[in-house]
C-alpha positions, 0 to 999 in steps of 0.5 A, spaced: 785 223 146 788 225 153 788 218 157 784 218 165 787 219 170 787 213 174 789 216 180 784 215 186 781 220 191 779 217 199 773 220 202 773 221 209 768 225 214 770 231 212 766 231 204 760 229 208 754 235 208 750 235 213 744 240 212 742 244 219 735 242 222 731 248 221 731 249 229 738 249 229 744 244 228 744 242 235 742 235 236 736 233 240 734 229 246 728 227 250 733 226 255 732 232 260 737 234 266 735 231 273 736 239 277 738 235 283 741 242 285 734 245 285 731 248 291 722 246 293 718 252 294 711 254 294 707 258 288 703 264 292 701 267 286 701 267 278 702 273 274 703 274 267 708 268 266 712 269 273 711 265 279 712 268 285 715 262 290 716 262 298 723 259 299 725 256 307 718 257 310 718 258 317 725 260 318 729 266 318 731 265 311 724 266 309 724 270 301 720 270 295 723 268 289 721 270 282 721 265 277 720 264 270 718 257 267 722 252 263 721 251 257 719 243 257 714 246 263 710 250 258 704 246 257 704 244 264 700 249 268 702 251 274 698 254 280 698 258 286 700 251 292 704 248 288 711 245 290 716 246 286 723 246 283 728 252 283 735 253 279 738 259 278 738 265 282 734 263 288 736 269 293 730 274 292 734 280 290 731 285 287 730 284 279 733 278 279 729 272 277 730 263 278 728 258 273 722 254 275 723 246 273 719 241 276 713 241 279 712 236 285 707 231 286 701 234 288 697 232 293 690 235 291 687 238 285 681 242 285 678 243 278 673 246 274 671 248 267 668 254 265 662 250 263 658 243 263 660 241 257 666 244 256 672 238 255 678 243 258 679 243 265 682 248 269 686 247 275 684 253 280 689 251 286 693 245 288 695 242 295 690 245 299 686 240 304 680 244 306 675 248 302 672 253 304 665 257 300 664 263 302 657 265 301 653 271 304 645 270 307 643 276 302 646 281 297 649 278 293 642 272 294 645 265 296 646 260 291 645 253 293 646 250 286 654 253 287 654 251 294 653 244 291 657 244 285 663 247 289 662 241 294 662 236 288 669 239 286 672 238 294 669 231 295 672 229 287 678 232 290 679 229 296 678 236 300 675 237 306 669 242 306 667 248 309 661 252 309 661 259 312 656 264 311 656 271 312 652 278 312 648 275 317 645 281 319 640 282 313 637 275 313 636 269 317 640 264 315 636 258 318 633 256 311 641 255 307 643 252 314 637 247 313 638 245 306 646 242 308 643 239 315 643 232 313 650 232 311 656 231 315 658 238 313 661 244 318 658 251 317 660 257 321 656 262 321 658 270 323 653 273 328 649 280 329 653 286 327 652 290 333 658 292 336 662 289 328 667 293 326 666 296 319 669 293 313 673 298 310 673 302 303 666 301 301 665 294 303 658 292 305 661 286 310 661 288 318 667 285 320 664 279 326 671 278 330 667 272 332 666 269 326 674 271 324 677 267 330 672 260 329 675 261 321 682 261 324 681 256 329 678 252 323 685 254 318 690 253 323 695 247 321 692 247 314 692 249 307 686 252 305 682 255 299 677 260 299 672 260 294 665 265 293 662 269 289 664 277 289 661 281 294 660 275 300 666 278 304 671 273 301 676 279 301 675 282 308 676 276 311 682 275 309 684 281 310 683 280 318 686 273 318 692 274 314 694 282 315 694 283 308 690 288 304 686 284 298 681 290 295 675 290 298 668 291 295 660 292 295 654 289 290 652 291 284 645 296 286 642 294 279 644 287 278 644 284 286 652 281 284 658 282 287 664 287 283 670 283 282 675 286 287 680 279 287 683 279 279 688 273 282 689 267 286 693 268 291 696 264 297 697 268 304 700 266 311 694 266 316 697 270 322 697 267 330 697 260 328 700 255 326 707 253 321 703 250 315 697 255 316 695 258 309 689 261 305 689 261 298 684 267 295 682 266 290 678 271 284 671 271 285 667 267 279 660 266 277 661 259 274 663 252 276 663 247 271 664 240 272 665 237 265 670 233 269 667 229 274 663 223 273 656 223 273 655 218 279 661 221 283 656 228 282 651 223 285 656 220 291 657 227 293 650 228 296 652 224 302 644 224 304 642 221 297 649 217 295 647 210 298 640 210 294 644 210 287 646 203 290 638 200 288 638 204 281 638 200 275 645 199 272 646 206 266 641 210 270 642 217 269 638 219 276 634 224 272 626 225 273 625 220 267 630 215 269 626 209 269 626 205 276 631 211 279 631 210 287 633 216 288 624 218 289 623 212 293 629 214 297 627 221 299 619 219 299 620 215 306 625 220 308 632 218 308 634 224 305 631 228 312 627 234 312 631 237 306 631 231 302 626 234 296 629 240 296 637 236 295 634 231 290 631 237 286 638 241 287 642 234 284 637 234 279 639 240 276 646 239 276 645 233 272 641 236 266 646 242 266 651 237 266 647 233 261 647 241 257 639 240 258 639 245 263 640 252 265 648 252 270 644 252 278 649 257 280 646 262 275 639 261 275 636 258 282 633 262 286 636 264 293 634 260 300 632 263 305 
């Protein structure tokens, strides 16, 4: 019978087989590069996974750079107005791409949801300090519900609001202006159409130079976002203020609503203004959900009504059927001004929609005029 060998084998690490990770053999780590060499740019527009940023603003080296987003940022939205860190080819030469590796801290974020019961927040723009809500006195009809929602979103984000009313040659805007008299809300109104320059290709808005210059003064030195329904003249104003050529359009004769002419948010410099003066033009939208805003914050955004909630019982919903709600007495005593009843009605329509028990006011409310 053969004797087994007594030789003992010495094992080392070369005898150990390691099964490769299914996504690759490269070790995984949570540590990310600091990208200390990244340069800061401002996002001016986003289009199908390409991010256009301006670098070296207001210098001789100012240029536009197109970038793609780094994988580690794929779950974070990047929007117009964002300040970002870029690495790689940042020359801005044709057919070059930089890499977007960092989103700087935002000073403000304007958000909305698609509907009042939609839990998903959508970031509209970042780092704006002024929201210009543009409405027409007619064609399309002004929707105070939409304006109220925009004001709530602005106050919630810490952004100063401004109301701009166009097409006053079609209807006296006095009723609309009166609706917001009790608010500390700046309002700009277009003047008579007589002698105004035509707005151009298919647009229905006469260009009021006085309104343009008044708005330019309000935009000076600020980052402002323009918000409004299609057909109110946003793009016409943007073109006049920036020298751009954003498409303009009229109003559908059947629905009374504007045609969508801008498909993406775009940041543009204001001409003849101080450095740092930007307009972010947004696509015309028809809904502005507030699912992300606490109901008390909504009430507080109605300045003339906000103080009354201190007299409401704990847990008050501030609706018509809320026992002991102080808003009714507040309005009845004239504390909310002449427009108080209408403002309270607007607030409660919004709150009902927020609870899912009413129609969205920007879609159903009749115009004011």
